[in-house]
N, C-alpha and C positions, 0 to 999 in steps of 0.2 A: 822123968825120962821119956815117957810115952808122948807128952806134949812136944818135947824137943824133937823127937823122931817125926811126929806128924808135921811140925813146922818145916823141918828139913825136906820131908817128902813133897810137900806142896811146892816149896821153892824149886826143888829139883824137877818136878813134873812141869811146872810153869816154864822153867828154862828150856826144857825139852820141847814143849809146845811152841815156844817162840823160835825154835830151830826149824820150824816148818819152812824156813826161807828157801832151801833148795827146791822144794816143790813149787813155790810161787815164782822162783826165778825160771823154772822150766815152763810154767804157765805163760809168763811174760814173753819168753823167747819163742815159744810155739805160737802164741797169738801174733807176734810180730811177723813170723813166717807166713801165717795165714793172711795177714794184711797184704802181702805180696808186692807192695810198692818197692821201687828201687831205693837205695840209700837216700835218706833225706835228713836235713839238719834237725828239724823239730822232732820227728818220730824217733830217730836213732839217738839223738842227744838225750831225750826224755828217758828212753829205755836204759841207756848206759848210766845215767844219773841214779836211777832207782837201784840198779845192780851194784854200782860202785859204792854208794852210800850205805848199803845194807851190810857190808863186810864188817864194819866196826861193831855194829849191833850184834852180829853173830859171834865175834870174839868175846864180847861181854857175856852173852848167854852161855857160850862154851866154858868160859872161866867159872861162871856160877854153877854150871852143871858139874864141873870138876870138883869144886870146893864142897858143894852140898853132897855130892856123891861120896866123896871120901869121908865126910862127917857121918853120912848115913851108914856107911860100912862099919864105922866104929860104934855108933850108938845102937846099931842093930845087933851088936855082939859078934860080928864076924871076925874082926881083927884084920891086920894088914895082910896076913898070909892068904886070906880069901881072894885077894886081888890076883893071885897067881895060881890058886888051886880050885876055886869054884868056877866051873866052865862058863856059866852065864855072866859072871862078873868079868871074867877074862874077855869074853866077847864084847861086853859093854865098854871096858876101858880101852881095848884095842880099837874099837870103832871110834871112840872119842878122839884118841890120839891121831888116827888117820884123818878124821874130820878136820882137826886143827891143822894138820899138815897140808891137806888139800886146800883149805881156805887160805892158808898162808901163801901157798903157791899161786892161787888165783889172784889174791889181793896184791901181793908184792911183785909178781912176775907177769902173769897173763893180763890182768886188767890194765896195768900201765901201758902195755903194748897196744891194747885195744884203744886206750885213751889217745895215744899219739896218733893213731889212724883216724879216730872219730873227730879229733880236733881239726882235721883237714876238711870236714864238712862245714860249709858256710850257709847261712840262711838265704843269701841272695845269689848263689851260683851253684851250678850242678857239681856233683862230686867228681874228683879226678877219675879217669877211665880205669885205672889199675887198682883203685881203692877197694871195690866190692870183693874181689877174690881174696885179698889179704885179710880184710876184716872178717869175712865169712869163715875163713879157716880157723882164726883164733876163737871166734864165737862158737864154732862147732866143738872145739876142744873144751871150752868152758862149759858148754851144755852137757857134754859127756861127763865131765867131772861133777857137775851139779846132780846128774842122775845117780852117780856113785854116792855122793853125799846124802841124797835123799834116802837111798837104801841104808846107809850107815846110821842115819838118825833113827829110822824105823827099827833097825836091828838092835840098836842101843836101848830104845824104848821098850821093846818086847823083852829084851834080856833083863832090864831093870824091873819090869813088872813081874817077871818070873821069879826073880830073887825076892821081891817084896811079898808076893802072895803065894809063892811056892807051888804053882800049878805044874802039871805034867811037862817034863822037859821035851817030850815029843811034840806036844802042842806048840811049845815055843819054837821048835825047829820048823814045824809046818807053817807057823805064822811068819817066820823069817823068810821062808821060801815064797810065800804069798807076797810079802813085802818086796822081794826082789822082782817078782813079776810086775807088781804095781809100779815100781820105780822104772823098770824097763818100758812099760806102757806110757808113763808120763814123759819119759825121755823121747820116745819115738813120735808121739802124736799128742795133740791137745786132748784134755780130759774135760769136755764140757759138762758132763754129768757127775763130776766129782770122782767117784770110784771107777767109772767106765768111760 
């Protein structure tokens, strides 16, 4: 049973690690803003391709997190009731459900609208005059949601580690607050030195 729990824990943590996508999407968007050039086919198409194609990977990692997390809950002896009674598990599962919902909204609603606009960019002609404000508004909304997703990934990770290693709940709360500050920082500005 201990080996099974260890295997599930590794799968679960690796899936969480792979969910660092919101952070890197914020890095990409912030670096594009620093680039400062007007809309252009090659730069903007490249950025949108990276962001669009990452969603499916995120769904797979989220599904793996969900399945391995439920299995971990059982093999660790908590039982199904812990999903509703253990505060850190509640935070973890609610964060994951919100993450899945936000990614679904971005992938199925927001990104297709951005794609329609981005498809107006052509390699051999300037962008239409009214395109930049429209695409910028949608990108700002997506960026804001990515910042929220980054916070939720970090909160879920901290909650999961607290459940696994049973460290002080106040430390977990403090780390979640620090995660919120980091997510806000990554949302607002580039983070060239990683944490700062």
